C-alpha positions as CSV (number, residue, x, y, z in Angstrom):
1,M,-25.4,16.9,-64.9
2,S,-27.2,14.6,-67.4
3,T,-29.1,11.7,-65.9
4,K,-27.9,9.4,-68.7
5,P,-25.5,6.8,-67.2
6,L,-21.9,7.4,-68.0
7,H,-19.1,4.8,-68.0
8,V,-15.6,6.1,-67.7
9,V,-12.8,3.6,-68.4
10,I,-9.3,4.5,-67.2
11,A,-6.5,2.6,-69.0
12,G,-3.4,2.2,-66.7
13,G,-2.9,2.7,-63.0
14,G,0.1,4.1,-61.2
15,T,0.0,7.4,-59.4
16,A,-1.6,9.2,-62.4
17,G,-4.2,6.7,-63.0
18,W,-5.3,6.3,-59.4
19,M,-5.2,10.0,-58.7
20,T,-7.5,10.5,-61.7
21,A,-9.8,7.8,-60.5
22,N,-10.1,9.5,-57.1
23,L,-10.7,12.9,-58.5
24,L,-13.5,11.6,-60.7
25,A,-15.1,9.4,-58.1
26,K,-15.1,12.1,-55.5
27,R,-16.5,14.7,-57.9
28,W,-19.2,12.4,-59.3
29,L,-19.9,10.4,-56.1
30,N,-23.7,10.9,-56.3
31,Q,-24.0,10.9,-60.1
32,P,-24.9,8.0,-62.5
33,V,-21.2,7.5,-63.3
34,T,-19.3,4.2,-63.3
35,I,-15.6,4.3,-63.2
36,T,-13.5,1.3,-64.2
37,L,-9.7,1.2,-64.0
38,V,-7.8,-1.4,-66.1
39,E,-4.2,-2.0,-65.3
40,S,-1.8,-4.8,-66.1
41,P,-1.0,-7.3,-63.3
42,D,2.2,-8.2,-65.0
43,I,3.8,-4.7,-64.8
44,G,5.3,-4.4,-61.4
45,I,5.4,-1.0,-59.7
46,I,8.9,0.1,-58.6
47,G,8.5,3.3,-56.6
48,V,11.1,5.9,-56.8
49,G,11.5,8.8,-54.4
50,E,9.4,11.7,-55.7
51,G,8.6,15.2,-54.7
52,S,5.6,17.3,-55.1
53,T,4.4,20.9,-55.1
54,P,1.9,22.2,-52.5
55,T,-0.9,21.3,-55.0
56,L,-0.7,17.8,-53.6
57,K,-1.5,19.0,-50.2
58,R,-4.7,20.4,-51.5
59,F,-5.5,17.1,-53.3
60,F,-5.3,15.1,-50.1
61,S,-7.3,17.8,-48.2
62,D,-10.0,17.8,-50.9
63,M,-10.2,14.0,-50.8
64,G,-10.6,14.1,-47.0
65,I,-7.4,12.0,-46.5
66,A,-5.4,13.0,-43.4
67,E,-1.6,13.2,-43.4
68,Q,-1.4,10.7,-40.5
69,D,-3.2,8.2,-42.6
70,W,-1.3,8.3,-45.9
71,M,2.2,9.7,-45.1
72,P,3.4,6.8,-42.9
73,A,2.0,4.3,-45.4
74,C,4.1,5.9,-48.2
75,N,7.3,6.7,-46.3
76,A,6.6,10.4,-46.8
77,T,8.3,13.4,-45.4
78,Y,7.6,17.2,-45.6
79,K,9.0,19.4,-48.3
80,V,9.1,23.2,-48.0
81,S,11.8,24.1,-50.5
82,I,14.1,23.0,-53.3
83,R,17.9,23.7,-53.0
84,F,19.9,24.2,-56.1
85,E,23.6,23.5,-55.7
86,G,26.3,24.5,-58.2
87,W,24.0,26.0,-60.9
88,S,25.5,29.5,-61.0
89,P,29.2,29.4,-59.8
90,G,30.1,32.1,-62.4
91,A,28.0,34.5,-60.3
92,N,29.8,33.4,-57.1
93,I,26.7,31.7,-55.9
94,P,27.4,28.1,-54.6
95,A,23.7,27.4,-53.9
96,Y,20.3,29.0,-53.7
97,S,16.9,27.9,-52.5
98,H,13.3,28.2,-54.0
99,P,11.0,28.0,-51.0
100,F,7.3,27.4,-51.5
101,I,5.4,30.6,-51.0
102,S,3.1,30.8,-47.9
103,Q,0.5,33.3,-46.7
104,L,3.0,34.6,-44.2
105,D,5.2,35.8,-47.0
106,T,2.7,38.6,-47.7
107,F,4.7,40.6,-45.3
108,S,8.1,40.1,-46.8
109,E,7.6,39.5,-50.5
110,R,7.5,43.2,-51.2
111,A,10.9,43.8,-49.5
112,F,12.2,40.9,-51.7
113,Y,11.0,42.6,-54.8
114,V,12.4,46.0,-53.8
115,N,15.8,44.6,-53.0
116,C,15.9,42.8,-56.3
117,F,15.0,46.0,-58.0
118,H,17.8,47.9,-56.2
119,R,20.3,45.2,-57.0
120,R,19.2,45.5,-60.7
121,M,20.1,49.1,-60.4
122,G,23.6,48.1,-59.3
123,Q,23.3,48.5,-55.5
124,D,24.8,45.9,-53.2
125,V,21.8,44.6,-51.2
126,I,20.7,41.2,-50.0
127,T,18.6,39.2,-52.5
128,R,18.9,35.6,-51.3
129,P,15.3,34.2,-51.6
130,D,15.4,32.1,-48.4
131,D,16.2,35.3,-46.5
132,F,12.8,36.7,-47.3
133,L,10.5,33.7,-47.4
134,F,9.3,31.8,-44.3
135,N,9.8,28.3,-45.8
136,G,13.4,29.3,-46.5
137,W,13.9,29.8,-42.8
138,L,12.2,26.5,-42.0
139,A,14.5,24.6,-44.5
140,R,17.6,26.3,-43.1
141,H,16.7,25.3,-39.6
142,Q,15.2,21.9,-40.5
143,R,11.9,22.7,-39.0
144,S,8.5,21.1,-39.8
145,P,5.9,23.2,-41.6
146,L,3.2,22.1,-39.2
147,T,1.6,24.8,-37.1
148,P,-0.7,24.9,-34.0
149,S,-4.4,25.1,-34.8
150,N,-4.6,28.7,-33.7
151,F,-1.7,29.8,-36.1
152,P,-3.3,32.7,-38.1
153,F,-1.5,32.0,-41.4
154,R,-1.6,29.1,-43.9
155,I,1.8,27.5,-44.5
156,E,2.2,25.9,-47.9
157,Y,4.3,22.8,-48.3
158,G,4.7,19.7,-50.5
159,Y,5.9,16.2,-49.7
160,H,8.6,13.6,-50.6
161,F,7.2,10.1,-51.0
162,D,7.5,6.7,-52.6
163,S,5.5,7.0,-55.8
164,G,4.7,3.3,-55.9
165,L,3.3,3.3,-52.4
166,V,1.2,6.4,-53.1
167,G,-0.3,4.7,-56.1
168,E,-1.2,1.6,-54.0
169,F,-2.7,3.9,-51.3
170,L,-4.8,5.8,-53.8
171,K,-5.9,2.5,-55.3
172,R,-7.4,1.4,-52.0
173,H,-9.1,4.7,-51.5
174,A,-10.6,4.9,-55.0
175,Q,-12.0,1.4,-54.6
176,G,-13.6,2.6,-51.3
177,L,-15.3,5.3,-53.4
178,G,-16.7,2.7,-55.8
179,V,-14.1,2.6,-58.6
180,V,-14.0,-0.9,-60.2
181,H,-10.5,-2.3,-60.6
182,K,-9.7,-4.9,-63.4
183,A,-6.3,-6.5,-63.4
184,L,-6.1,-7.1,-67.2
185,N,-3.5,-6.9,-69.9
186,I,-4.8,-4.6,-72.7
187,T,-4.1,-6.0,-76.1
188,D,-6.3,-4.1,-78.5
189,V,-8.4,-1.0,-78.6
190,E,-11.7,-1.1,-80.5
191,C,-13.1,2.0,-82.2
192,H,-16.5,3.1,-83.5
193,P,-16.8,3.9,-87.2
194,N,-16.6,7.6,-86.3
195,G,-13.2,7.0,-84.8
196,E,-14.1,7.2,-81.2
197,I,-13.0,4.5,-78.8
198,A,-15.6,1.9,-78.2
199,A,-13.9,-0.7,-76.0
200,L,-10.7,-2.2,-74.7
201,H,-9.8,-5.9,-75.3
202,S,-7.6,-7.8,-72.9
203,K,-5.4,-10.9,-73.2
204,E,-7.6,-12.6,-70.6
205,G,-10.6,-12.4,-73.1
206,E,-12.5,-9.5,-71.6
207,R,-14.1,-6.6,-73.5
208,I,-14.5,-3.4,-71.5
209,E,-16.9,-1.0,-73.2
210,G,-17.0,2.7,-72.2
211,D,-18.4,6.0,-73.0
212,F,-15.3,8.0,-72.2
213,F,-11.7,6.8,-71.9
214,I,-8.7,8.2,-70.0
215,D,-5.2,7.2,-71.1
216,C,-2.9,6.6,-68.2
217,T,-0.7,4.1,-70.0
218,G,2.5,6.1,-69.6
219,F,5.0,7.1,-72.4
220,Q,3.5,4.4,-74.7
221,S,0.2,6.4,-74.8
222,L,-1.7,3.4,-76.1
223,L,-5.1,5.2,-76.5
224,L,-4.4,8.8,-77.4
225,Q,-1.2,8.5,-79.5
226,K,-1.2,4.9,-80.8
227,T,-4.9,4.5,-81.4
228,L,-6.2,8.0,-82.1
229,G,-2.9,9.1,-83.8
230,V,-2.4,12.3,-81.8
231,N,1.1,13.6,-82.5
232,F,3.7,14.2,-79.8
233,K,5.5,17.5,-79.7
234,S,9.1,17.1,-78.4
235,F,10.7,19.7,-76.2
236,K,14.2,18.4,-77.2
237,D,15.2,21.7,-78.8
238,N,15.5,23.5,-75.4
239,L,15.2,20.8,-72.7
240,F,18.1,18.4,-73.5
241,N,17.7,15.8,-70.8
242,D,16.2,12.5,-71.9
243,S,17.5,9.9,-69.4
244,A,18.0,9.2,-65.7
245,V,19.8,6.7,-63.5
246,V,18.5,6.1,-60.0
247,C,20.2,4.8,-56.9
248,P,18.7,4.5,-53.4
249,T,20.9,5.0,-50.4
250,P,20.1,4.6,-46.7
251,A,17.8,7.1,-44.9
252,Q,19.5,10.1,-43.4
253,T,19.7,10.5,-39.7
254,T,18.1,13.9,-39.7
255,L,15.6,14.3,-42.5
256,P,15.8,17.6,-44.4
257,V,12.5,19.3,-45.4
258,E,13.9,20.2,-48.8
259,T,14.8,18.5,-52.1
260,R,18.4,18.9,-53.3
261,A,19.2,19.4,-57.0
262,T,23.0,19.4,-57.6
263,A,24.4,20.3,-61.0
264,L,26.7,17.5,-62.4
265,S,28.6,17.4,-65.7
266,A,25.7,16.7,-68.0
267,G,22.6,17.4,-66.0
268,W,21.7,17.3,-62.3
269,A,21.2,14.9,-59.4
270,W,18.3,14.8,-57.0
271,Q,18.3,13.9,-53.4
272,I,14.9,13.1,-51.9
273,P,14.7,12.2,-48.2
274,L,12.2,9.4,-47.3
275,T,11.6,7.8,-43.9
276,N,13.1,4.5,-44.9
277,R,15.7,5.5,-47.5
278,T,17.0,8.4,-49.6
279,G,16.0,8.6,-53.2
280,N,18.8,9.7,-55.5
281,G,18.9,10.1,-59.3
282,Y,20.9,11.7,-62.1
283,V,18.9,13.4,-64.9
284,Y,21.1,13.8,-67.9
285,S,21.3,14.2,-71.7
286,S,22.4,11.1,-73.6
287,D,23.8,13.4,-76.2
288,F,26.5,14.6,-73.8
289,I,27.2,11.5,-71.6
290,S,26.8,7.8,-71.9
291,D,24.6,5.7,-69.6
292,E,27.7,4.0,-68.1
293,Q,29.5,7.3,-67.6
294,A,26.4,8.8,-65.9
295,A,26.1,5.8,-63.6
296,S,29.7,6.2,-62.6
297,E,29.4,9.9,-62.0
298,L,26.3,9.4,-59.8
299,C,28.1,6.9,-57.7
300,R,31.0,9.2,-57.3
301,H,28.6,11.9,-56.3
302,L,26.9,9.7,-53.7
303,G,30.2,8.1,-52.5
304,V,28.9,4.6,-53.1
305,D,30.5,1.6,-54.7
306,E,29.3,1.2,-58.3
307,E,29.6,-2.6,-58.3
308,S,27.2,-3.0,-55.4
309,A,24.9,0.0,-56.1
310,A,21.2,-0.8,-56.9
311,L,21.3,1.3,-60.1
312,R,18.3,1.5,-62.5
313,K,18.1,3.3,-65.8
314,L,15.1,5.4,-66.9
315,T,14.3,7.0,-70.3
316,M,12.2,10.1,-70.5
317,N,10.2,11.5,-73.4
318,V,10.1,15.3,-72.7
319,G,7.3,17.2,-74.4
320,Q,3.6,17.1,-74.8
321,V,0.9,15.8,-77.1
322,E,-0.6,18.2,-79.6
323,R,-4.1,17.6,-78.2
324,H,-4.6,16.3,-74.6
325,W,-8.3,15.6,-75.2
326,A,-9.2,13.9,-78.6
327,K,-12.6,12.5,-79.5
328,N,-13.8,10.6,-76.4
329,C,-10.3,10.2,-74.9
330,L,-8.3,12.3,-72.4
331,A,-4.6,11.7,-71.8
332,V,-3.3,12.1,-68.3
333,G,0.2,11.8,-66.9
334,L,3.1,10.6,-68.9
335,S,0.7,9.8,-71.8
336,Q,-0.1,13.5,-72.2
337,G,3.4,14.8,-71.7
338,F,6.3,15.2,-69.3
339,I,8.5,18.1,-68.3
340,E,11.6,16.8,-66.5
341,P,11.4,16.5,-62.7
342,L,13.4,19.7,-61.9
343,E,10.6,21.6,-60.1
344,A,8.5,18.5,-59.3
345,T,5.7,19.5,-61.7
346,A,4.6,16.0,-62.8
347,L,1.8,15.4,-60.3
348,H,0.8,19.1,-60.3
349,L,0.1,18.8,-64.0
350,V,-1.9,15.6,-63.5
351,Q,-4.0,17.0,-60.8
352,T,-4.7,20.3,-62.5
353,S,-5.3,18.6,-65.9
354,V,-8.0,16.4,-64.4
355,E,-9.6,19.2,-62.3
356,I,-9.8,21.5,-65.3
357,F,-11.2,18.7,-67.5
358,L,-14.0,18.0,-65.0
359,D,-14.9,21.7,-65.1
360,H,-14.9,21.8,-68.9
361,I,-16.8,18.6,-69.5
362,E,-19.5,19.6,-67.0
363,Q,-19.8,23.1,-68.6
364,G,-20.2,21.4,-72.0
365,G,-23.0,19.2,-70.8
366,F,-20.8,16.1,-71.0
367,A,-20.3,16.7,-74.7
368,N,-17.2,17.8,-76.6
369,T,-18.2,21.4,-76.8
370,Q,-15.3,22.6,-74.5
371,R,-12.7,20.3,-75.9
372,D,-10.8,22.9,-78.0
373,A,-10.8,25.4,-75.1
374,Y,-9.5,22.7,-72.8
375,N,-6.7,21.7,-75.1
376,Q,-5.6,25.3,-75.6
377,L,-5.5,25.9,-71.8
378,I,-3.6,22.8,-70.9
379,S,-1.1,23.1,-73.8
380,E,-0.4,26.7,-72.6
381,R,0.1,25.5,-69.1
382,F,2.7,23.0,-70.2
383,E,4.5,25.6,-72.3
384,R,4.7,28.1,-69.4
385,V,6.0,25.4,-67.0
386,R,8.5,24.5,-69.8
387,D,9.7,28.2,-69.9
388,Y,10.4,28.2,-66.2
389,I,12.4,25.0,-66.4
390,V,14.2,26.2,-69.5
391,A,15.3,29.4,-67.7
392,H,17.1,27.2,-65.2
393,Y,19.4,25.9,-67.9
394,R,19.7,29.0,-70.1
395,L,20.8,31.2,-67.2
396,N,23.3,28.8,-65.8
397,T,26.8,30.2,-65.3
398,R,28.8,27.0,-65.5
399,S,31.7,26.7,-67.9
400,D,33.1,23.2,-67.1
401,S,31.4,21.1,-69.7
402,D,30.0,21.2,-73.2
403,Y,26.5,20.4,-71.8
404,W,26.3,23.5,-69.7
405,L,27.8,25.7,-72.4
406,A,25.3,24.3,-74.9
407,N,22.5,25.3,-72.6
408,Q,23.9,28.8,-72.2
409,H,24.0,29.3,-76.0
410,N,20.6,27.8,-76.6
411,E,18.5,30.4,-78.5
412,N,15.3,28.4,-78.7
413,L,13.4,30.5,-76.2
414,S,9.7,31.3,-76.4
415,D,8.4,34.9,-76.9
416,S,6.9,34.7,-73.4
417,L,10.2,33.9,-71.8
418,L,12.0,36.5,-73.8
419,H,9.5,39.2,-72.7
420,L,10.0,38.2,-69.1
421,L,13.7,38.3,-69.2
422,N,13.7,41.5,-71.2
423,V,11.6,43.2,-68.5
424,W,13.9,41.9,-65.8
425,Y,17.1,43.1,-67.3
426,R,15.6,46.4,-68.4
427,R,14.7,47.0,-64.8
428,G,11.0,46.8,-65.4
429,D,8.1,45.5,-63.3
430,L,8.3,41.7,-63.6
431,G,4.9,41.2,-61.8
432,Q,3.2,43.6,-64.1
433,E,4.6,41.6,-67.2
434,I,3.4,38.3,-65.7
435,Q,0.0,39.8,-65.3
436,R,0.0,41.3,-68.8
437,Q,0.8,37.9,-70.2
438,Q,-1.9,36.3,-68.1
439,L,0.4,33.6,-67.2
440,D,-1.8,30.8,-65.8
441,S,0.8,28.8,-64.0
442,H,1.9,28.1,-60.5
443,F,5.2,29.9,-61.1
444,G,4.2,33.4,-60.3
445,N,6.1,36.7,-59.5
446,T,7.8,35.5,-56.4
447,S,8.9,32.2,-58.0
448,W,10.5,34.1,-60.9
449,H,12.2,36.4,-58.4
450,C,13.6,33.3,-56.6
451,L,15.0,31.9,-59.8
452,L,16.5,35.1,-61.1
453,A,17.8,36.4,-57.9
454,G,19.0,32.9,-56.9
455,Y,21.2,32.8,-60.0
456,G,22.5,36.3,-59.4
457,A,21.1,37.3,-62.7
458,F,21.9,41.0,-62.1
459,P,24.0,43.7,-63.8
460,P,27.4,44.2,-62.1
461,L,27.6,46.3,-59.0
462,E,28.4,50.0,-59.5
463,T,31.7,49.7,-57.7
464,G,34.2,47.0,-56.8
465,L,33.6,44.7,-59.7
466,T,34.9,41.1,-59.1
467,A,35.9,38.5,-61.7
468,A,32.5,36.9,-61.0
469,D,30.7,40.1,-61.8
470,L,32.6,40.5,-65.0
471,Y,31.9,36.9,-66.0
472,Q,28.2,37.4,-65.3
473,Q,28.2,40.6,-67.2
474,N,29.8,39.0,-70.2
475,Q,27.3,36.1,-70.2
476,L,24.3,38.5,-69.9
477,E,25.4,40.9,-72.6
478,T,26.1,38.0,-75.0
479,F,22.7,36.5,-74.2
480,F,20.6,39.7,-74.6
481,T,22.5,41.1,-77.5
482,G,21.5,37.9,-79.4
483,C,17.9,37.8,-78.0
484,L,17.1,41.5,-78.5
485,L,18.3,41.7,-82.2
486,N,15.0,40.0,-83.2
487,F,12.8,41.3,-80.3
488,S,10.6,44.3,-80.1
489,P,9.1,45.2,-76.7
490,P,5.3,45.2,-76.5
């Protein structure tokens, strides 16, 4: 690393800002780097129940933070799986699970793939993901993922937590690593003649200079979008949801170790178990339902009185910026993009974006030489996560609302997703196709098998066709007839 002192200024706090501050401070602990985080004292943090992928487990491990230190402080619980309810009734599947993949699954993944292949050949075999993956067993029996110290396999898991409390915990930890915290309201961004950011100005009269700036100001993206003029690329053409209403309920007597995602009329409802309460919310498209109707539907789903419910409305901007790193500014968190919370990818993308940035800026000698390569890599990661989420909607077999039918008939699919689905339905090797595309995402072969098998996305059985089989066959034939008209296999 260069011996020249470097001042990094992070604009905005919250979980994304303080996670970024911790990653930078830990990586550059013995380097001539000063990190200052500026956040408004006037913006209160209202934590909602949030879930994570196993990537967050690695974050806390790398930071040297023990679970017994942070989990009780953040009302956190363990998460080993996501359970999807009501997404594929047309295939006669009331629910399916997507367990996190652990080292122990090395012994059963192959059987899962083989059974899925035989089912694609029309044979009646078991293909439920949670019957093959260890975390599926844990979720079904409500068991903790913790193992004795002499257990020979690594069990992967994520967490449920209060996002506001996690931000506060990470704030204290980052300050212990030397991060300077300034409670200021940013009013203006000063730029050099070459267009790079020079300093932040606050309402309180302070001017905070920096060499490099990180934008964690949320959807407003004060630095990257508003100041540097980087455009935002919306995903509205195939991810319809743009709103959410949240409503906490009392904690459950027995805490499940999985997140529940239940399909409703114009989106889906999450249920996230915390130690002190249950986090609930309804993610929906305002094109298909009004805010008032969504609030009423969520209350009916939860069995709570709408008049007394503590409802709160959220608006989402789903998509990503065209460049995540522009000039001397990096966007992280909601300021860089957001792919709705269906598979809990928000913090995963924050963490990996910062980790990959650290690798690239160090490889470039703390200059901008690796900026284009970084932008291409992160944009690709967002796109591939987007594909996996889009597949949840495109392959649904509901027919009870215009929302679900519109998702079924949506033809705005990427070439990458079309190739994957084409291989699956043509009975090809899905893992080989994922490898051929060099898909650099945490949704690998087993995750795709969980999704496709979980939906019952198979040709009909050779004998004994049911009404559900015929419905599924019709949906798939309609879908692939349209897709393959303009598609040539590689």
